[in-house]
N, C-alpha and C positions, 0 to 999 in steps of 0.2 A: 559367547560367539555362536552363530548358527552352526549346527552340527555338533555342538558340545553337549556335555551331560546336563540334563535337567535334574536339579536337586529336588528329591521328593522326600517327604517326611511321613508318608503313610496317611491313609484317610482317617481323620478323626471324626467319629460320629458325634454330631453336635447339633444344636438348634440352627435354624436358618440365619441366626445372627452371626455365625462364624463360617467363613469360607477360606480355604487355603489358596495362596497364590499358585498359579499353574493348574488349579482345579476349579476355577470359577465358572468354566464352561460358558453357557449362554446367559449367565446371570445378568450381564448388561450394566450399562452406565447407571441406571436408576438404582441398582443394588449395591455396587461397589465403588461408584464414583469414577471420575476421569483418570486420576493418577493410578489407582489400582487396576483399572481396566487396561491401561497401557502396559503396566508392568506384567500383568498376567499374560497378555498376548506375547510379550517379549520372552518370557520364561518358557512358554509353550514352544516358541520358535527356536529355542536353544541358546538364547543369549544368557550371559551370566548376570543374574538378578539375585540379590540376597534372599534367602528363603524366608517365608513369613506367612501370616494369615491376615484376613480382613474382618474387622467388626463392621457388619453391613449397615446400610441405611435403615434397615428395619429396626435394629437395636436403638439407633438414634431416635427414630420416630416414636417408639414406645416410651423412651425416657422423656422426650420433649412433651409428649402428651401428659405424662404423669406430673411434669413440672408446671403444666398450665401455661405454656408460653404462646399458645395458639392465638389468643386475643391480641397480643403485642404484634405477632406476625401479620394478622389480618389488618391491623392499623397501618403497618408499614406498606402493605399492598395498596393502600389508598393514596400514598404520597407520590408526588412527582419530583423531578429533579429541581424544580423551582420552589418546592415546598420542603426542603431538606432540613429545616430547622429542628424538627422534632425527632429526627433519626437517632441522634446521640442518646437521648433519654430512653427511647424504646429499646435500642440495642443493648444498653447497659443493663436494663432489667432482664433481658433474655439471657445475657451472658452470666449474670449473677445466679439465675435459676439453674442453668446447666452446670456451672462450676460447682455447685453445692448439691447436685442431684444424687440420689441413691441409684447406683448401677443396677441393683437387684441381684438376688442370690443366684438365679439361674444363669444370667449373663456372666456374673463374676466367676462361677464355677467353669463355664465354657472357656472363658479367656484364660483362667488359671491352667486348665488342662492343656490347651494349645501352647501356652507360653512354656510349660514344662517340657515340651517336646522339641523346642528349638535347641540345636546343638551348640557347643562352645560354652563360653561363660554366659551369664544371664543378662548381659547388656543387649538392649534392643533400641531400634529407632522407631519412634511412634510418629506416623505421618498422616496428616489430613488428606482426605480424598473426596472432595465435594462433587456433587452431580453437575454443578455449573463451574467446572474447572478442567483445564487442559483440553479444551475443545478446539476444533479446527477454526471456528470463527472468532473465538475469544478465549484466551488462555487463563485469565484471572490469576496470573502468576503471582505468587507471594501473598495471596489474600488470606490463606489459612495457615495455621501453625504446624511446625515440625519440632519434635523434641528428640535429641540424640543422647546416646549413652545412658538410657534409662535402665535402672536396675531394681528388681524386686517387684512383686505383684502389686503392692500398694502404690508404688510410684507409677507403674504402668497404668493403673486405673485412674490415677490423678492426671496423667498426661492425656488419657482418653477423654476425660471430661473437659480438659482445657482445649483439646482439638475441637470437640463439639462446640464449645463456646466461641472459638475463633471464627466459626461460620458467621457470627453476628457482630463482628467489629463494625464500628461506624464506617470505616473506609470500605470494607467489603460490601456492606449494605448499599452505600451510595453508588459504588461501582455497578452493582446489579441494577439499581434503579435507572441509572443512565444507560445501561445496556438493554433495558426493556425486559429484564428477567423478573418474573413474578416471584416474590419471596416465598409465597406459599408452595411453590413447586420445587424449592431448593431443599436438599437433604445432604447429609455428610456421612461418609464411611471413614473408617480409620484403619490404616495399615500398621501392623506390628511386625517388624522384620528383625532378623538377626543383625546386630550391629557390625558393620565393616570397620575394623580398627585401621583407619586409613593412614598410609604414609603420605599420600598426596591426594587431594580431591579438588573438585571445582565444577565448572560448567563449560560445555562445548556447544557452539552453534554450527550446524552443518552448512549454513550459508551466512554471509556477513549481514547481521541485522541492521548495520548502519548504512552501508552502501547498497545493500540488496544483492550483491554479487553472489551468485550461486556457485561460483568456481572456487570460492575461498571458504575455509573453515576457520572459525575464531575460537580460541581456547583461553579461558582464564583459570589458572591453577595456583594452588598454594599448598604448603605442607600442613598436614593436620586433617581435621574432619571436613573442612570445606564449607560449612554452613555460613560462615562469615563472608566467604567469597560469593556464594549464591545470593545472599541477602544484600550484598553491596556494602557491607560494613568493614571490609578488610581489603587492603590492596593485594593484588595478585599479579603473578607473571602473566603477561598478555602475549599470545602468539597468534599470528595470522599465517595460514598455511595454504598453499596451492593444492587443491584436492587431487588433481590428476597426477601431478609429479611428486607431491609430498614436499616440495621445496618450501623452506621457511622464508616467507616474504617480509615479515617484520617481527621484532621482538622488543618488549619493554619489560625490564626487570622491576619487581615490586619495590625493592629498596636497594640502594647502592651497597655492594659488597655481600649481599645475601646469596646463599647457594641457590642455583636455579632449580626449580621444582621438577621439571620434566627433561628427560634426555631424548635423543633422537628416536630411540625405539619406542619410548612412551608416546611421543607425538604421533609416530607412524601407527601404532596400535589404536590410538584414539581416533585418528582421522578415518582409518579403515573401518573401525567399528561404527563410527558415526554415519558413514556412507551406507553401511548395511542396514542400520536402523532407519535411515531415511528411505531406502528402497522398500523396507518392510511396510512402512506407513504411507509411502507415496508422496510425502511432502517434507520440506526441510524441517529439521528437529532442533529443539533446545534440550540438550541431554546433560543431566547431572551425573557425575561419575566419581569413582574412588579407586585408587590403586592401594591394595592392602600391603602389608609389610613383606609378603612373599613376592610382590610384583604383579599379582593377579588384578585384572581390570573388571570392575563391577559397575553395572548401571543401576543407579538408585532412583532415577526418574527420567521421563522423557515426555515432551509435549510439542505440538506443532508451533512453529514460529508464526505468529499471526500478524506481524507488522510488515512483512515483505510485500512489496508491490507485486501484483500478479503478473506473470509472464504471458505473452501471446502464445497460442499453440504452435508447435514446431511446424514449419512449412512442409507440406507433403512432397515426397519424392526427393528431398534434399537431406544431406548429411547434417547431423546435429553439430552445432558449433556456435561460435560467437557471432551474433547478428547485431545490426545497427538499425534502430527504429527512430524515425523523426516524427515528433508530435505534430499533428495537423492543426493544433490550436494554440500551442504555447507561445508562438510568435505574435499572437493576437492578445496575449495576456490572459488567456483562459487556460488554467491548469486544473480546474475543478472537474468532476465527472460531468459527462454530457448526458442529456436526457435520452431515453430510448428513441424518441422521434428524431432528435438531432443526430444520433448514431445512424439511424436509417437514412437520413438525408445525405450524410457523408458517403454511405455505401452507394446510394443512387448516383451521386455526383461523380464518384470515382469510376463507377461502371460506365457512365456516359463518356467520360474522358478517355477511358481505355478503348472504347469503341471508336471514338473520333480519331485518336492519334495512332493506334496500332491495329485497328480493325478487329479487335477482340470482342465480338458480339457475345454478351453474356447469356448463358442458359437461363439464369434467373437474375433479373435486374436488381431484386431486393437483396441478393446475397453479396454483391460487390466483388471486385476483382481480388486476386490473390495477394497483391502487394499492399492492400489495405488490411490492417490487423487491428484487433480490439483487445484491450486489457484494462481492467479497473474502470470500465465504462468510459474509456477514452479511445480515440482513434490514432493510429500511427501508420506511417508509410515505411515499408521495408526498403531501406536504401543500401543494403549490404552489397549488392552487385555494383553500385556506383562507387562505394568506398573501396572496394577491392579491385578497382580499375584505376590505373594512373590517369587516364583521360577523364574518367568519371569524377575523380577527385577534384580535378581542376574545374570541371563544369559546376559541380555542386558547391564547391567552395566559393567560386566567383559569384554564383547566383545568390547564395544565402548571405554572404558578407554584405551584399547591397542593402539588405533590410533587416538582418538579424545577426548583428555582430557577436553577441554572446555565444550563439550556437556555432558560428564560424570558429570561435576560439576552441570550443569543445571538439569540433571536427579535427582541428590541428593536433590535439592531444591523441585522438583516436588513430590518426594516421601513423603514430609511432608504435602502435601495438603490433607485435610480430604476427599474431594470429589474423590480423586484418591487412597484411601486406598484399600488394597487388598481385593478381594471378598472371601467369605468363601469357595466356591467350585471352586476357581480359578485354583487350581492344576489339578482338573479333566478336566476343560475346556481347560487348556493349554496342557494337556498330548498328545492329537492327533496332535496338532500343532508341538510339539517337537519330538515325537516318530516316526511319520509317515515318515519324511525325513530320519531319521536314518535307518528305515527299507528299504526305497526305494533307498537309496544312500549309498555307502560304505565309510561313513565318517571316522569310526574308523580305518579301514585298510589303508585308504588314508592318514590320519594324521600320523599314525605310520610310514608309508613308507617315508613320507616327512621328519620326524624327523631322521629316521635311515639312509636313503639313499637320501639325498637332491640332489645330482648330477643326480641320475636316475630320480627323480621327475621332475627336470628342463628339462631333455631330453624328458620326456613324454609330458610335457606341450608344448614344441616346436613342437613335432610331431603332436599333435592334432591341433595346430594352423595352421601348414602348410597344413594339410589335408583340413581344413575349407576353407582356401584361395584358394586352388587348385580347389575345387568344385564350388566356386562362381566366378572364373575368367571369365571375359567377353570375348565373341567371336565377330568377325567382323560382323557376320550375326545377332547378337542380336538387336532387336528393342528396342526403349525406354521402352515399356511395359515389355519386357523380362528383361531388366536391372533393372527395378524397382522391379520385382518379385524376381530376384536374390538377390538384396540388402535386401529385406524384409526377405527372407529365411535365408540369412547370419546372420542377427540380431537374428532371432529366434534360429537357430542352434548354433550360437555363445553363446547365453545366456544359452543354455542347456550345452554347453561345458565349460562355465566359472567355474562351481564348480570343474571340473577336472583340469583346467589349472590355475585358479586364486583364488580359495576359500580355497582349502585344505592347501596350504602353509601359508596364513594369519592365519587360525585357528590354524595351528601348531605353528605359531609365538605367538599367544595368549597363547597357552599351555606352550610354552617356557617362556613367561613372568611370568606366574603363578609359573612355576618351579623355576625361578630365585628368585621370591619373597619369596618362601618357603625356599630356600637355604640361602638367605641373611638375611631373618628375619628383625629385627629392625636395622640392621647395616646401611641400606641405606633407603632413602625415595622413595616413588613411582615415583617421578619426576626423581630422580637419576637412578632408574632402567630403566626408559624409555630412558634416555640419553645413558645408557650402551648398550641397544639393538638397538639404532637408526642407528648404523653404520654397519649393516649387509652388506656383500660384494656384494650380488646380487640384492640389491635394485637399481632400475633405477635412483632414485633421488640421492642416495649416489654415484653411478658411475659418474653421471653428475657433481656433486660437486667436486669429486676428479679430474676428467679430467680438470675442470675449474681451480682448484688450481694448477695442474701441468703446465697448459698453462701459468698461471700468473707467475710462477717461471721462466719459459723460457723467457717470455717477460721482466721480471725485468732486465735480463742481456743484453738485446738488447737496445742500447741507443735510436735508432730511434723509436722503439715501445714504450718504456717507456715515451719518450717525448710526443708522440702523445696522449697517454692515460692520461697523467697528465696535459696537457695544452689545449687540444681541448675539447670543449663541446660536448654534445650528437649530436646536429645537424651536427656539423662539422665531427664527426666520421661517422655518418650515410651517409653523402654525399660522404666522401672519400671511404666508403665501396661500395656503389652502383656505384661509378665512377671508382673503381679499383685503387685508389690512396693510399691505406694503405701501410705502410712500409712492405717489403717482409716477414719478420719473423711473424709479426702480421697477415698479410693476409693468409699466409700458415697455421698457427696454428688455426686461426678462421675457415678456410675452413674444416680442419680435425674435429674440434669440432662440426660444424654444420652438417657435413655429418653423424656423429655418433648420435647426439642428436637433430638435428634441427626439427624433426617431433614432438617433445614434445611441448605442449602449455598449458597455464593456463586453457583455456576453451575447452580442447579437449574432455571433457565429453559431449559436445553439438555437434550436427552435423551442 
């Protein structure tokens, strides 16, 4: 625990191949590897880490050079993920050489001297600590070996060689190739620590790695040494705990009738320690732990959890708490990362809308307004204020349910979370957000005109769109800088025009949906009402589907087209299309369809 006693064993004068945990100083990742670097910094900070020493990467490098494995490593460096066939043979040769290597008298003496200074019985844990391991961007968890309860110098040296060799398993080598890590840059250190004779051991995640929830800690624990739990080879008691309150949210026993591994005090100690470790490193952690027979808690390893989706930065001037973000693209079927240019376009559009509806003239157009946030190269809208308002809930639920039913169901579940319950003065807080756009923009008259005269509304939309494109049309004399400025201005002006050309009609559609529900009452379900209104004739998607259906009816009657479509696979049809070899009726029909709809794409919301 921070503030606790750091276990020191005295400084052992030895070659650079040996460093004591807690005294690694500025040796760095390249000397002691990721695992040892993390344990060293925890020990210095006062956490309970079993005492031990590190056989540095320098010792590995000298041994590897004597073994002559460099040629095999150079060959690995030339392989790509698609050329992985030769990885197995190369790595087997490297492992065989390292497992049978002579450690050398100088290194053996240094290890023997350090090993003799560890207190207690002679049992130690021998742990790999690679330079490409336990990193913030890729943990490489489980790629290298650990050996527990090792006794005697000869066994320690054998475990050392096996740890070196585990750097070159086929799995680890392939993982590094796919991660773009040059195998010539990888080295490995080995930690030799006093063995914790564990009563209970396991692993704790300071955030839920499955749901991504940072408010939950997840613990897998079992009686004994815990290596089987960490490696996934043994069932464990599974705990999910609310970090703030310490309340046990869920529990699953490893086997029926077995004694539970942790009591309330043990869970509390673990969660509290995990939070301190996370604060120390600044990111959620995957912590391996052990409780000894006297009840003492020891940290045997920690690494960053690299699978969590990144969170947006906390909003300035607001209290930390649970927030709700709505994806700007998921309802369009786009859940992949957005390109940097696409992200910039979203910021521009959001800034223009903020100025149009609320008069919030941005200082920097390219920065975007505060309610637009980015995480994982995706954009989200902060809708926390709407969710925390009774009126806002009704507005957002009604609007979203009209075109994104799955998200509406998610909102219904969020509404039951106490931390998101409506605030007392939420109506007053929300009033300016809702009323100011109504005052600044002719919503009511525009919606009514769209309902009463839809043909005229569509003509108005096309006229505005044509004017926009005419103003931004490039000229032969435009420089690249001029073209960029025009593109930027087009996005800005287009975003301000969108309410006139693309917002009023959807809002009118939502109103029509509400009207249909009111008329039909309980005669149909909400889903059936959505199906009824899904076939509006001026929807681009409906037009595309109808044209595709008409084309299919024509091709059904043409023998050559029908035969090609029912017997050729995708690759064959694609090659015939690009090579101009499709049957005439199919080629002509497809050309008409693509001329009309070919500019549409799944990812067209991104630039």
